[in-house]
N, C-alpha and C positions, 0 to 999 in steps of 0.2 A: 906654299910659303904664305902663311897667314899675315904676318907682319911685314910690311914693305919698308923700304928705305925712307919713305916719306914720313913714317910714324915710328921713330925709334923709341924703344922702351926706355923709360926714365922713371926711376923709383919716386921721384918728387912730383911726377905728373898726377893730377887728381884721378881717382878711380873711375869717376863718372865719364871722363873723356876716353879712357881706355875701354870701358864697357861699351860706350856708344860706337867707337871705332870698330870693335870686334863684332857688334851686332850688325852694323852696316856691311862689313865684309862677309860675314857668314850668311846673312840673308841674301845678299847679292849673289853669292855662289850657289845658294839653293835655288834661287829664281832662275839663274842661267842654266843650271842642270835640268830643271823641269822644262824650260823652254826648248832646250836641245833635245830632250827625250820626246817632247810632243811635236817637234818639228817646226815650232813657231819662231825659232830664233834665226832661221835661214832668211837670207835677203829675198830670195825668190822661191816660190814653191817648186818642187821638182816637176819637170815636164817630161812626159812619156809620149812617144810617138812610134808608129810602126813605119819602118823604112820601106817596106814593100808596097805601100799604098799606090805610089805612082809608077812602080816598075811593072812592066807587062808580065803577066803570068805565062809560063811556057805552054800551057794548054789553051791560052786565049786566042780567039779568032782575030787575024790581022785586020779584018774589016771593022770589027768592034773597036780595036785599038785606034784605028784611023778616025773612026766616028767620034770617039771620046776626045781625041786630040783636036778635032775640028770644033767640037762643042766648047772646049776650053778656050780656043782662039776666038770664037764668036762672043763668048762671055767677056773676055778681056777687051775686045773691040767695043763692046757695049759699055763697059765700065770706064774706058779710057777718057771720054769726054767729061764724065763726072769727076774723075781724078784731076784733070786739068782745071776744071771749074773751081774745085775746092782749093787747089794750089794757087790759082790766080787771085783768090780772095785775100791773100797775105801780102805783106810788104816784100820788096825784093830781098832784103836781108833775111826775113823769115823764110822765104822760099829757098834760099841757099842753105839755111840751117836744116830745113826739111829734106832737101836733096842730099846733103851730106849724111844725114841719118839713114836715108834709104840706100846709100852706097855702103853702109856698114860701119861708119865711124861712130865711136862711143860718145855719149853725152859730155863726158869730161873733156875729151879732145876737142869737141865742137865748141864748148864753152871757152876753152883756152884760145882757140883760133879766132873767135869772134869777140873775145874779151868781155864776156858776159857771165853771169852766174849760172851754175848748173841747174838751179831751180828755174831760171828763165828759159833755158833750153827745154826742160821738161814741160813747162807751161805751153810753149809754142807747139811742141809735138803733140801734147794732149789736145790742144785746140784743133789741130789738124785732124787727128784721129776722130774727134767728136764731129767735125764737119763732114768727114767721110761717112760716119754712121748715120748722119741725118739724111743723106741721099739714099733713096731706095735701091 
């Protein structure tokens, strides 16, 4: 439907207004079609992962599985103080926002709960992620 209810056809309307409206609508449709085909119109790029990365293989040695699990635990124990240090650099309210996010709450729900804008939530989470990336 090219003509919407917002722009009713009227024979007395000047032709340049009708032409400008149609050019805007058609060019917008062409751009949206091209973006959809290229995949740039998506909010997030598609994410592909293999689910069997963390699953033990049936032919894997139980000793190797236990060793890998122990290595992961040692790595998390090494990184835990860095995580706490980065978290303590924020105000108590910002810490709560970060922890809500880590629990799986969406940014919109967090913004509504704390009565702040969605952009502010994104800013706090971005600062936290960048502070984690600064630590080796």
